MMTF fields as JSON, N, C-alpha, C and O atoms, coordinates in Angstrom:
{
  "mmtfVersion": "1.0.0",
  "mmtfProducer": "UNKNOWN",
  "numBonds": 375,
  "numAtoms": 376,
  "numGroups": 94,
  "numChains": 1,
  "numModels": 1,
  "chainsPerModel": [1],
  "groupsPerChain": [94],
  "chainIdList": ["A"],
  "bondAtomList": [4, 2, 8, 6, 12, 10, 16, 14, 20, 18, 24, 22, 28, 26, 32, 30, 36, 34, 40, 38, 44, 42, 48, 46, 52, 50, 56, 54, 60, 58, 64, 62, 68, 66, 72, 70, 76, 74, 80, 78, 84, 82, 88, 86, 92, 90, 96, 94, 100, 98, 104, 102, 108, 106, 112, 110, 116, 114, 120, 118, 124, 122, 128, 126, 132, 130, 136, 134, 140, 138, 144, 142, 148, 146, 152, 150, 156, 154, 160, 158, 164, 162, 168, 166, 172, 170, 176, 174, 180, 178, 184, 182, 188, 186, 192, 190, 196, 194, 200, 198, 204, 202, 208, 206, 212, 210, 216, 214, 220, 218, 224, 222, 228, 226, 232, 230, 236, 234, 240, 238, 244, 242, 248, 246, 252, 250, 256, 254, 260, 258, 264, 262, 268, 266, 272, 270, 276, 274, 280, 278, 284, 282, 288, 286, 292, 290, 296, 294, 300, 298, 304, 302, 308, 306, 312, 310, 316, 314, 320, 318, 324, 322, 328, 326, 332, 330, 336, 334, 340, 338, 344, 342, 348, 346, 352, 350, 356, 354, 360, 358, 364, 362, 368, 366, 372, 370],
  "bondOrderList": [1, 1, 1, 1, 1, 1, 1, 1, 1, 1, 1, 1, 1, 1, 1, 1, 1, 1, 1, 1, 1, 1, 1, 1, 1, 1, 1, 1, 1, 1, 1, 1, 1, 1, 1, 1, 1, 1, 1, 1, 1, 1, 1, 1, 1, 1, 1, 1, 1, 1, 1, 1, 1, 1, 1, 1, 1, 1, 1, 1, 1, 1, 1, 1, 1, 1, 1, 1, 1, 1, 1, 1, 1, 1, 1, 1, 1, 1, 1, 1, 1, 1, 1, 1, 1, 1, 1, 1, 1, 1, 1, 1, 1],
  "groupList": [{"groupName": "MET", "atomNameList": ["N", "CA", "C", "O"], "elementList": ["N", "C", "C", "O"], "formalChargeList": [0, 0, 0, 0], "bondAtomList": [1, 0, 2, 1, 3, 2], "bondOrderList": [1, 1, 2], "singleLetterCode": "M", "chemCompType": "L-PEPTIDE LINKING"}, {"groupName": "ALA", "atomNameList": ["N", "CA", "C", "O"], "elementList": ["N", "C", "C", "O"], "formalChargeList": [0, 0, 0, 0], "bondAtomList": [1, 0, 2, 1, 3, 2], "bondOrderList": [1, 1, 2], "singleLetterCode": "A", "chemCompType": "L-PEPTIDE LINKING"}, {"groupName": "THR", "atomNameList": ["N", "CA", "C", "O"], "elementList": ["N", "C", "C", "O"], "formalChargeList": [0, 0, 0, 0], "bondAtomList": [1, 0, 2, 1, 3, 2], "bondOrderList": [1, 1, 2], "singleLetterCode": "T", "chemCompType": "L-PEPTIDE LINKING"}, {"groupName": "VAL", "atomNameList": ["N", "CA", "C", "O"], "elementList": ["N", "C", "C", "O"], "formalChargeList": [0, 0, 0, 0], "bondAtomList": [1, 0, 2, 1, 3, 2], "bondOrderList": [1, 1, 2], "singleLetterCode": "V", "chemCompType": "L-PEPTIDE LINKING"}, {"groupName": "SER", "atomNameList": ["N", "CA", "C", "O"], "elementList": ["N", "C", "C", "O"], "formalChargeList": [0, 0, 0, 0], "bondAtomList": [1, 0, 2, 1, 3, 2], "bondOrderList": [1, 1, 2], "singleLetterCode": "S", "chemCompType": "L-PEPTIDE LINKING"}, {"groupName": "PRO", "atomNameList": ["N", "CA", "C", "O"], "elementList": ["N", "C", "C", "O"], "formalChargeList": [0, 0, 0, 0], "bondAtomList": [1, 0, 2, 1, 3, 2], "bondOrderList": [1, 1, 2], "singleLetterCode": "P", "chemCompType": "L-PEPTIDE LINKING"}, {"groupName": "ASP", "atomNameList": ["N", "CA", "C", "O"], "elementList": ["N", "C", "C", "O"], "formalChargeList": [0, 0, 0, 0], "bondAtomList": [1, 0, 2, 1, 3, 2], "bondOrderList": [1, 1, 2], "singleLetterCode": "D", "chemCompType": "L-PEPTIDE LINKING"}, {"groupName": "LYS", "atomNameList": ["N", "CA", "C", "O"], "elementList": ["N", "C", "C", "O"], "formalChargeList": [0, 0, 0, 0], "bondAtomList": [1, 0, 2, 1, 3, 2], "bondOrderList": [1, 1, 2], "singleLetterCode": "K", "chemCompType": "L-PEPTIDE LINKING"}, {"groupName": "ILE", "atomNameList": ["N", "CA", "C", "O"], "elementList": ["N", "C", "C", "O"], "formalChargeList": [0, 0, 0, 0], "bondAtomList": [1, 0, 2, 1, 3, 2], "bondOrderList": [1, 1, 2], "singleLetterCode": "I", "chemCompType": "L-PEPTIDE LINKING"}, {"groupName": "ARG", "atomNameList": ["N", "CA", "C", "O"], "elementList": ["N", "C", "C", "O"], "formalChargeList": [0, 0, 0, 0], "bondAtomList": [1, 0, 2, 1, 3, 2], "bondOrderList": [1, 1, 2], "singleLetterCode": "R", "chemCompType": "L-PEPTIDE LINKING"}, {"groupName": "TYR", "atomNameList": ["N", "CA", "C", "O"], "elementList": ["N", "C", "C", "O"], "formalChargeList": [0, 0, 0, 0], "bondAtomList": [1, 0, 2, 1, 3, 2], "bondOrderList": [1, 1, 2], "singleLetterCode": "Y", "chemCompType": "L-PEPTIDE LINKING"}, {"groupName": "PHE", "atomNameList": ["N", "CA", "C", "O"], "elementList": ["N", "C", "C", "O"], "formalChargeList": [0, 0, 0, 0], "bondAtomList": [1, 0, 2, 1, 3, 2], "bondOrderList": [1, 1, 2], "singleLetterCode": "F", "chemCompType": "L-PEPTIDE LINKING"}, {"groupName": "ASN", "atomNameList": ["N", "CA", "C", "O"], "elementList": ["N", "C", "C", "O"], "formalChargeList": [0, 0, 0, 0], "bondAtomList": [1, 0, 2, 1, 3, 2], "bondOrderList": [1, 1, 2], "singleLetterCode": "N", "chemCompType": "L-PEPTIDE LINKING"}, {"groupName": "LEU", "atomNameList": ["N", "CA", "C", "O"], "elementList": ["N", "C", "C", "O"], "formalChargeList": [0, 0, 0, 0], "bondAtomList": [1, 0, 2, 1, 3, 2], "bondOrderList": [1, 1, 2], "singleLetterCode": "L", "chemCompType": "L-PEPTIDE LINKING"}, {"groupName": "GLN", "atomNameList": ["N", "CA", "C", "O"], "elementList": ["N", "C", "C", "O"], "formalChargeList": [0, 0, 0, 0], "bondAtomList": [1, 0, 2, 1, 3, 2], "bondOrderList": [1, 1, 2], "singleLetterCode": "Q", "chemCompType": "L-PEPTIDE LINKING"}, {"groupName": "HIS", "atomNameList": ["N", "CA", "C", "O"], "elementList": ["N", "C", "C", "O"], "formalChargeList": [0, 0, 0, 0], "bondAtomList": [1, 0, 2, 1, 3, 2], "bondOrderList": [1, 1, 2], "singleLetterCode": "H", "chemCompType": "L-PEPTIDE LINKING"}, {"groupName": "GLU", "atomNameList": ["N", "CA", "C", "O"], "elementList": ["N", "C", "C", "O"], "formalChargeList": [0, 0, 0, 0], "bondAtomList": [1, 0, 2, 1, 3, 2], "bondOrderList": [1, 1, 2], "singleLetterCode": "E", "chemCompType": "L-PEPTIDE LINKING"}, {"groupName": "TRP", "atomNameList": ["N", "CA", "C", "O"], "elementList": ["N", "C", "C", "O"], "formalChargeList": [0, 0, 0, 0], "bondAtomList": [1, 0, 2, 1, 3, 2], "bondOrderList": [1, 1, 2], "singleLetterCode": "W", "chemCompType": "L-PEPTIDE LINKING"}, {"groupName": "GLY", "atomNameList": ["N", "CA", "C", "O"], "elementList": ["N", "C", "C", "O"], "formalChargeList": [0, 0, 0, 0], "bondAtomList": [1, 0, 2, 1, 3, 2], "bondOrderList": [1, 1, 2], "singleLetterCode": "G", "chemCompType": "PEPTIDE LINKING"}],
  "groupTypeList": [0, 1, 2, 3, 4, 4, 1, 5, 5, 3, 6, 3, 7, 2, 1, 3, 7, 8, 1, 2, 9, 10, 11, 12, 6, 13, 11, 14, 15, 5, 11, 2, 6, 13, 1, 3, 16, 16, 3, 16, 13, 4, 6, 6, 9, 14, 1, 17, 9, 3, 2, 13, 18, 10, 3, 13, 2, 6, 5, 18, 13, 5, 1, 10, 11, 18, 4, 12, 7, 4, 4, 9, 16, 11, 7, 3, 8, 2, 8, 6, 1, 14, 2, 18, 16, 5, 2, 4, 0, 7, 8, 7, 7, 11],
  "groupIdList": [1, 2, 3, 4, 5, 6, 7, 8, 9, 10, 11, 12, 13, 14, 15, 16, 17, 18, 19, 20, 21, 22, 23, 24, 25, 26, 27, 28, 29, 30, 31, 32, 33, 34, 35, 36, 37, 38, 39, 40, 41, 42, 43, 44, 45, 46, 47, 48, 49, 50, 51, 52, 53, 54, 55, 56, 57, 58, 59, 60, 61, 62, 63, 64, 65, 66, 67, 68, 69, 70, 71, 72, 73, 74, 75, 76, 77, 78, 79, 80, 81, 82, 83, 84, 85, 86, 87, 88, 89, 90, 91, 92, 93, 94],
  "secStructList": [7, 7, 7, 7, 7, 7, 7, 7, 1, 1, 7, 2, 2, 2, 2, 2, 2, 2, 2, 2, 2, 2, 2, 2, 2, 2, 7, 7, 1, 7, 3, 3, 3, 3, 3, 3, 3, 3, 3, 3, 3, 7, 6, 6, 1, 1, 3, 3, 3, 3, 3, 3, 3, 3, 3, 3, 3, 7, 6, 6, 1, 7, 4, 4, 4, 1, 7, 7, 3, 3, 3, 3, 3, 3, 3, 3, 3, 3, 3, 3, 6, 6, 6, 7, 7, 3, 3, 3, 3, 3, 3, 3, 7, 7],
  "xCoordList": [93.347, 94.105, 93.352, 92.961, 93.15, 92.418, 93.291, 94.503, 92.649, 93.343, 93.227, 92.135, 94.34, 94.346, 94.174, 94.933, 93.179, 92.924, 93.763, 93.906, 94.316, 95.081, 94.238, 94.754, 92.952, 92.074, 91.864, 91.678, 91.894, 91.644, 90.181, 89.319, 89.887, 88.5, 87.557, 86.376, 88.079, 87.262, 87.476, 88.597, 86.399, 86.543, 86.492, 86.223, 86.748, 86.871, 85.563, 85.594, 84.433, 83.149, 82.862, 82.372, 83.165, 82.964, 83.904, 83.499, 85.149, 86.119, 85.652, 85.791, 85.106, 84.603, 83.412, 83.329, 82.504, 81.351, 81.802, 81.284, 82.759, 83.277, 83.955, 83.734, 84.777, 85.493, 84.532, 84.732, 83.5, 82.519, 81.765, 81.569, 81.351, 80.653, 81.559, 81.123, 82.814, 83.797, 83.984, 83.981, 84.147, 84.3, 83.083, 83.233, 81.9, 80.675, 80.526, 80.027, 80.948, 80.861, 81.848, 81.528, 83.05, 84.093, 84.186, 84.515, 83.903, 84.151, 83.09, 81.899, 83.516, 82.586, 82.29, 81.394, 83.004, 82.803, 81.718, 81.577, 80.953, 79.943, 80.62, 81.558, 80.131, 80.722, 79.642, 78.529, 79.993, 79.123, 79.98, 81.206, 79.315, 79.969, 80.99, 82.062, 80.662, 81.542, 81.587, 80.546, 82.796, 82.956, 84.215, 85.192, 84.176, 85.355, 86.259, 85.83, 87.51, 88.461, 89.442, 89.753, 89.93, 90.891, 90.691, 90.268, 91.001, 91.024, 92.236, 92.488, 92.986, 94.202, 94.405, 94.229, 94.773, 95.144, 96.654, 97.414, 97.085, 98.516, 99.295, 98.736, 100.583, 101.436, 101.419, 101.51, 101.303, 101.274, 99.851, 99.645, 98.892, 97.489, 96.813, 95.85, 97.328, 96.794, 95.863, 95.158, 95.854, 95.04, 94.549, 95.244, 93.341, 92.783, 93.013, 92.824, 93.417, 93.515, 92.449, 92.52, 91.467, 90.334, 90.446, 90.388, 90.608, 90.679, 89.288, 88.677, 88.806, 87.507, 87.739, 88.542, 87.03, 87.091, 85.783, 84.724, 85.865, 84.687, 84.955, 86.091, 83.902, 84.018, 83.507, 82.372, 84.356, 83.919, 82.976, 83.184, 81.954, 81.066, 81.344, 81.723, 81.155, 81.401, 80.08, 79.239, 79.886, 78.61, 78.41, 77.309, 79.456, 79.355, 78.717, 78.325, 78.603, 78.017, 76.679, 76.567, 75.679, 74.41, 74.592, 75.395, 73.854, 73.977, 73.682, 74.233, 72.828, 72.457, 73.603, 73.489, 74.716, 75.861, 76.6, 77.339, 76.403, 77.014, 78.503, 79.115, 79.09, 80.534, 80.806, 81.812, 79.92, 80.075, 80.852, 80.831, 81.536, 82.314, 83.787, 84.141, 84.625, 86.061, 86.498, 85.659, 87.793, 88.294, 88.107, 87.863, 88.227, 88.053, 89.184, 90.346, 88.833, 89.806, 89.69, 88.71, 90.717, 90.783, 91.245, 92.082, 90.686, 91.113, 91.377, 90.687, 92.389, 92.672, 92.303, 92.859, 91.364, 90.929, 91.583, 91.461, 92.274, 92.9, 92.016, 91.632, 91.702, 90.837, 91.642, 92.256, 91.64, 92.302, 91.586, 90.382, 92.318, 91.721, 91.283, 90.524, 91.75, 91.361, 90.124, 89.24, 90.068, 88.998, 87.939, 86.825, 88.278, 87.354, 87.372, 86.56, 88.28, 88.375, 89.097, 90.159, 88.533, 89.267, 90.463, 90.317, 91.631, 92.819, 93.372, 94.138, 93.006, 93.478, 92.66, 92.005, 92.729, 92.174, 93.2, 93.524, 93.713, 94.765, 94.388, 93.596, 94.968, 94.793, 95.645, 96.779, 95.085, 95.871, 95.982, 94.985, 97.191, 97.473, 97.949, 98.777, 97.425, 97.87, 98.831, 99.324],
  "yCoordList": [94.037, 94.802, 94.778, 93.712, 95.938, 96.049, 95.615, 95.83, 95.001, 94.591, 95.702, 96.212, 96.072, 97.116, 96.454, 95.556, 96.899, 96.345, 97.075, 98.297, 96.318, 96.935, 97.046, 97.372, 96.777, 96.866, 98.329, 99.178, 98.62, 100.0, 100.378, 99.499, 101.663, 102.108, 101.729, 101.468, 101.699, 101.328, 99.839, 99.409, 99.046, 97.608, 97.275, 98.144, 96.025, 95.608, 95.797, 96.235, 95.479, 95.635, 97.096, 97.421, 97.955, 99.388, 99.894, 100.687, 99.444, 99.856, 99.446, 100.217, 98.25, 97.771, 98.618, 98.984, 98.928, 99.768, 101.148, 101.672, 101.732, 103.05, 102.984, 103.851, 101.964, 101.818, 101.643, 102.232, 100.846, 100.615, 101.903, 102.229, 102.618, 103.892, 104.891, 105.578, 104.961, 105.865, 105.531, 106.425, 104.248, 103.805, 104.229, 104.811, 103.941, 104.281, 105.792, 106.228, 106.58, 108.042, 108.599, 109.555, 108.01, 108.565, 107.969, 108.671, 106.694, 106.001, 106.383, 106.183, 106.928, 107.475, 106.545, 106.839, 105.441, 104.537, 103.514, 103.119, 103.084, 102.049, 100.715, 100.292, 100.067, 98.807, 97.881, 98.309, 96.612, 95.608, 94.734, 94.841, 93.878, 92.827, 93.352, 92.767, 94.447, 94.969, 93.974, 93.538, 93.617, 92.653, 92.96, 93.487, 92.623, 92.731, 91.552, 90.4, 91.841, 90.786, 90.5, 89.343, 91.567, 91.427, 92.567, 93.662, 92.293, 93.335, 93.064, 91.931, 94.131, 93.966, 95.186, 96.323, 94.94, 96.0, 96.201, 95.235, 97.436, 97.717, 97.234, 97.063, 97.022, 96.524, 97.443, 96.977, 98.752, 99.688, 99.892, 100.683, 99.177, 99.164, 100.536, 100.842, 101.349, 102.693, 102.807, 103.806, 101.796, 101.892, 100.523, 99.515, 100.521, 99.347, 99.509, 100.6, 98.44, 98.423, 97.456, 96.248, 98.015, 97.227, 97.14, 98.158, 95.916, 95.717, 95.352, 94.382, 96.157, 95.92, 95.506, 96.11, 94.474, 94.019, 94.365, 94.396, 94.624, 95.006, 94.711, 94.452, 94.754, 94.57, 95.84, 96.258, 96.454, 97.621, 97.177, 96.145, 97.958, 97.678, 98.696, 99.833, 98.285, 99.16, 99.775, 99.088, 101.061, 101.679, 101.808, 102.13, 101.563, 101.678, 100.483, 100.576, 99.357, 98.162, 97.83, 97.865, 97.511, 97.083, 95.798, 94.942, 95.665, 94.504, 93.191, 92.156, 93.201, 91.945, 91.337, 90.192, 92.075, 91.485, 90.508, 89.649, 90.638, 89.7, 89.898, 89.163, 90.863, 91.076, 92.477, 93.097, 92.968, 94.324, 94.399, 95.433, 93.329, 93.342, 93.111, 92.31, 93.816, 93.604, 92.739, 92.237, 92.565, 91.733, 92.426, 93.63, 91.648, 92.159, 93.12, 92.872, 94.213, 95.21, 95.381, 94.959, 96.015, 96.111, 97.501, 98.126, 97.967, 99.203, 98.887, 98.068, 99.55, 99.433, 100.766, 101.81, 100.712, 101.887, 101.812, 100.806, 102.879, 102.935, 103.765, 104.887, 103.195, 103.823, 104.015, 103.07, 105.221, 105.49, 104.689, 104.848, 103.841, 102.944, 103.664, 103.112, 104.882, 105.652, 106.508, 106.601, 107.137, 108.098, 107.586, 108.11, 106.56, 106.061, 106.87, 106.627, 107.82, 108.644, 107.889, 107.313, 107.885, 107.32, 108.233, 109.455, 107.647, 108.456, 108.249, 109.084, 107.158, 106.965, 105.891, 105.053, 105.957, 104.909, 104.693, 105.617, 103.47, 103.156, 101.944, 101.101, 101.874, 100.714, 99.578, 99.789, 98.373, 97.203, 96.279, 95.933, 95.89, 94.942, 93.637, 93.631, 92.543, 91.226, 90.63, 89.521],
  "zCoordList": [131.441, 130.467, 129.14, 128.664, 128.551, 127.289, 126.122, 126.114, 125.142, 123.932, 122.9, 122.65, 122.306, 121.287, 119.93, 119.567, 119.187, 117.865, 116.826, 116.877, 115.882, 114.799, 113.529, 112.46, 113.655, 112.489, 112.111, 112.982, 110.814, 110.389, 110.615, 110.647, 110.772, 110.975, 109.83, 110.059, 108.598, 107.444, 107.19, 106.917, 107.279, 107.059, 105.563, 104.734, 105.235, 103.843, 103.066, 101.916, 103.666, 102.972, 102.653, 101.571, 103.587, 103.364, 102.274, 101.424, 102.293, 101.275, 99.876, 98.926, 99.749, 98.454, 97.997, 96.825, 98.901, 98.544, 98.077, 97.091, 98.779, 98.41, 97.043, 96.197, 96.826, 95.557, 94.39, 93.328, 94.577, 93.519, 93.191, 92.02, 94.204, 94.003, 93.276, 92.352, 93.701, 93.092, 91.608, 90.762, 91.302, 89.914, 89.086, 88.012, 89.578, 88.85, 88.649, 87.612, 89.616, 89.503, 88.48, 87.774, 88.39, 87.534, 86.141, 85.185, 86.02, 84.755, 83.739, 83.975, 82.617, 81.628, 80.457, 79.665, 80.321, 79.193, 79.526, 80.683, 78.524, 78.804, 79.144, 78.469, 80.195, 80.635, 81.181, 81.488, 81.295, 81.915, 82.822, 82.841, 83.561, 84.346, 85.361, 85.521, 86.042, 87.089, 88.245, 88.737, 88.674, 89.768, 90.566, 90.034, 91.84, 92.689, 92.37, 92.424, 92.04, 91.682, 92.813, 93.097, 93.462, 94.555, 95.545, 95.175, 96.803, 97.835, 98.707, 99.117, 98.985, 99.776, 100.664, 100.226, 101.903, 102.831, 102.714, 102.769, 102.555, 102.403, 103.63, 104.713, 103.435, 104.522, 105.738, 106.874, 105.501, 106.627, 107.184, 108.104, 106.619, 107.057, 106.91, 107.614, 105.992, 105.802, 104.593, 104.452, 103.719, 102.507, 102.055, 102.181, 101.529, 100.866, 99.371, 98.832, 98.694, 97.243, 96.739, 96.967, 96.054, 95.566, 94.05, 93.361, 93.525, 92.082, 91.575, 92.022, 90.628, 89.995, 88.551, 87.839, 88.131, 86.749, 86.054, 86.682, 84.756, 83.983, 82.512, 82.114, 81.719, 80.279, 79.62, 79.851, 78.795, 78.034, 76.932, 76.293, 76.722, 75.596, 74.507, 74.786, 73.276, 72.133, 71.701, 71.12, 71.977, 71.619, 70.11, 69.664, 69.317, 67.864, 67.187, 66.024, 67.886, 67.291, 67.948, 69.173, 67.156, 67.753, 68.551, 68.182, 69.633, 70.521, 69.803, 70.18, 68.777, 68.127, 67.318, 66.88, 67.104, 66.426, 67.33, 66.85, 68.615, 69.547, 69.761, 70.536, 69.101, 69.261, 69.8, 69.452, 70.637, 71.135, 72.436, 73.102, 72.813, 74.056, 73.751, 72.885, 74.467, 74.371, 75.548, 76.296, 75.71, 76.802, 78.152, 78.226, 79.193, 80.551, 80.9, 80.578, 81.558, 81.985, 83.487, 84.101, 84.079, 85.528, 85.965, 85.314, 87.073, 87.72, 89.186, 89.794, 89.745, 91.169, 91.806, 91.464, 92.729, 93.472, 94.85, 95.548, 95.234, 96.557, 97.478, 97.15, 98.635, 99.63, 100.916, 101.412, 101.45, 102.721, 103.813, 104.015, 104.505, 105.501, 106.768, 107.565, 106.958, 108.139, 107.887, 108.738, 106.704, 106.412, 105.446, 105.413, 104.652, 103.644, 102.354, 101.461, 102.248, 101.042, 99.93, 100.166, 98.72, 97.582, 97.267, 97.231, 97.041, 96.775, 95.376, 94.895, 94.708, 93.331, 92.625, 93.246, 91.281, 90.422, 89.324, 88.577, 89.226, 88.265, 87.431, 87.851, 86.246, 85.368, 85.919, 86.347, 85.903, 86.305, 85.111, 84.477, 84.818, 83.722, 84.332, 85.243, 83.831, 84.296, 83.298, 83.502]
}
């Protein structure tokens, strides 16, 4: 008897790669320190929620002032677990 897998077609590593690419393509503000903070598969196993953290840089201040970074910010990118299509990008507040 064959075992039926409940794993979605898009795995977690692929979802993170898609989310990171999507963020880089859409986000227009200068930033540094992009990192994966959280990854979660929805309860219905239809979507990955990938939280990316980053630091906005202030293009108005020269880098040598040392104060050109603001606090860490977060976006949640939702990826369809069946197709790999990004479906949303939202602000996440902690």
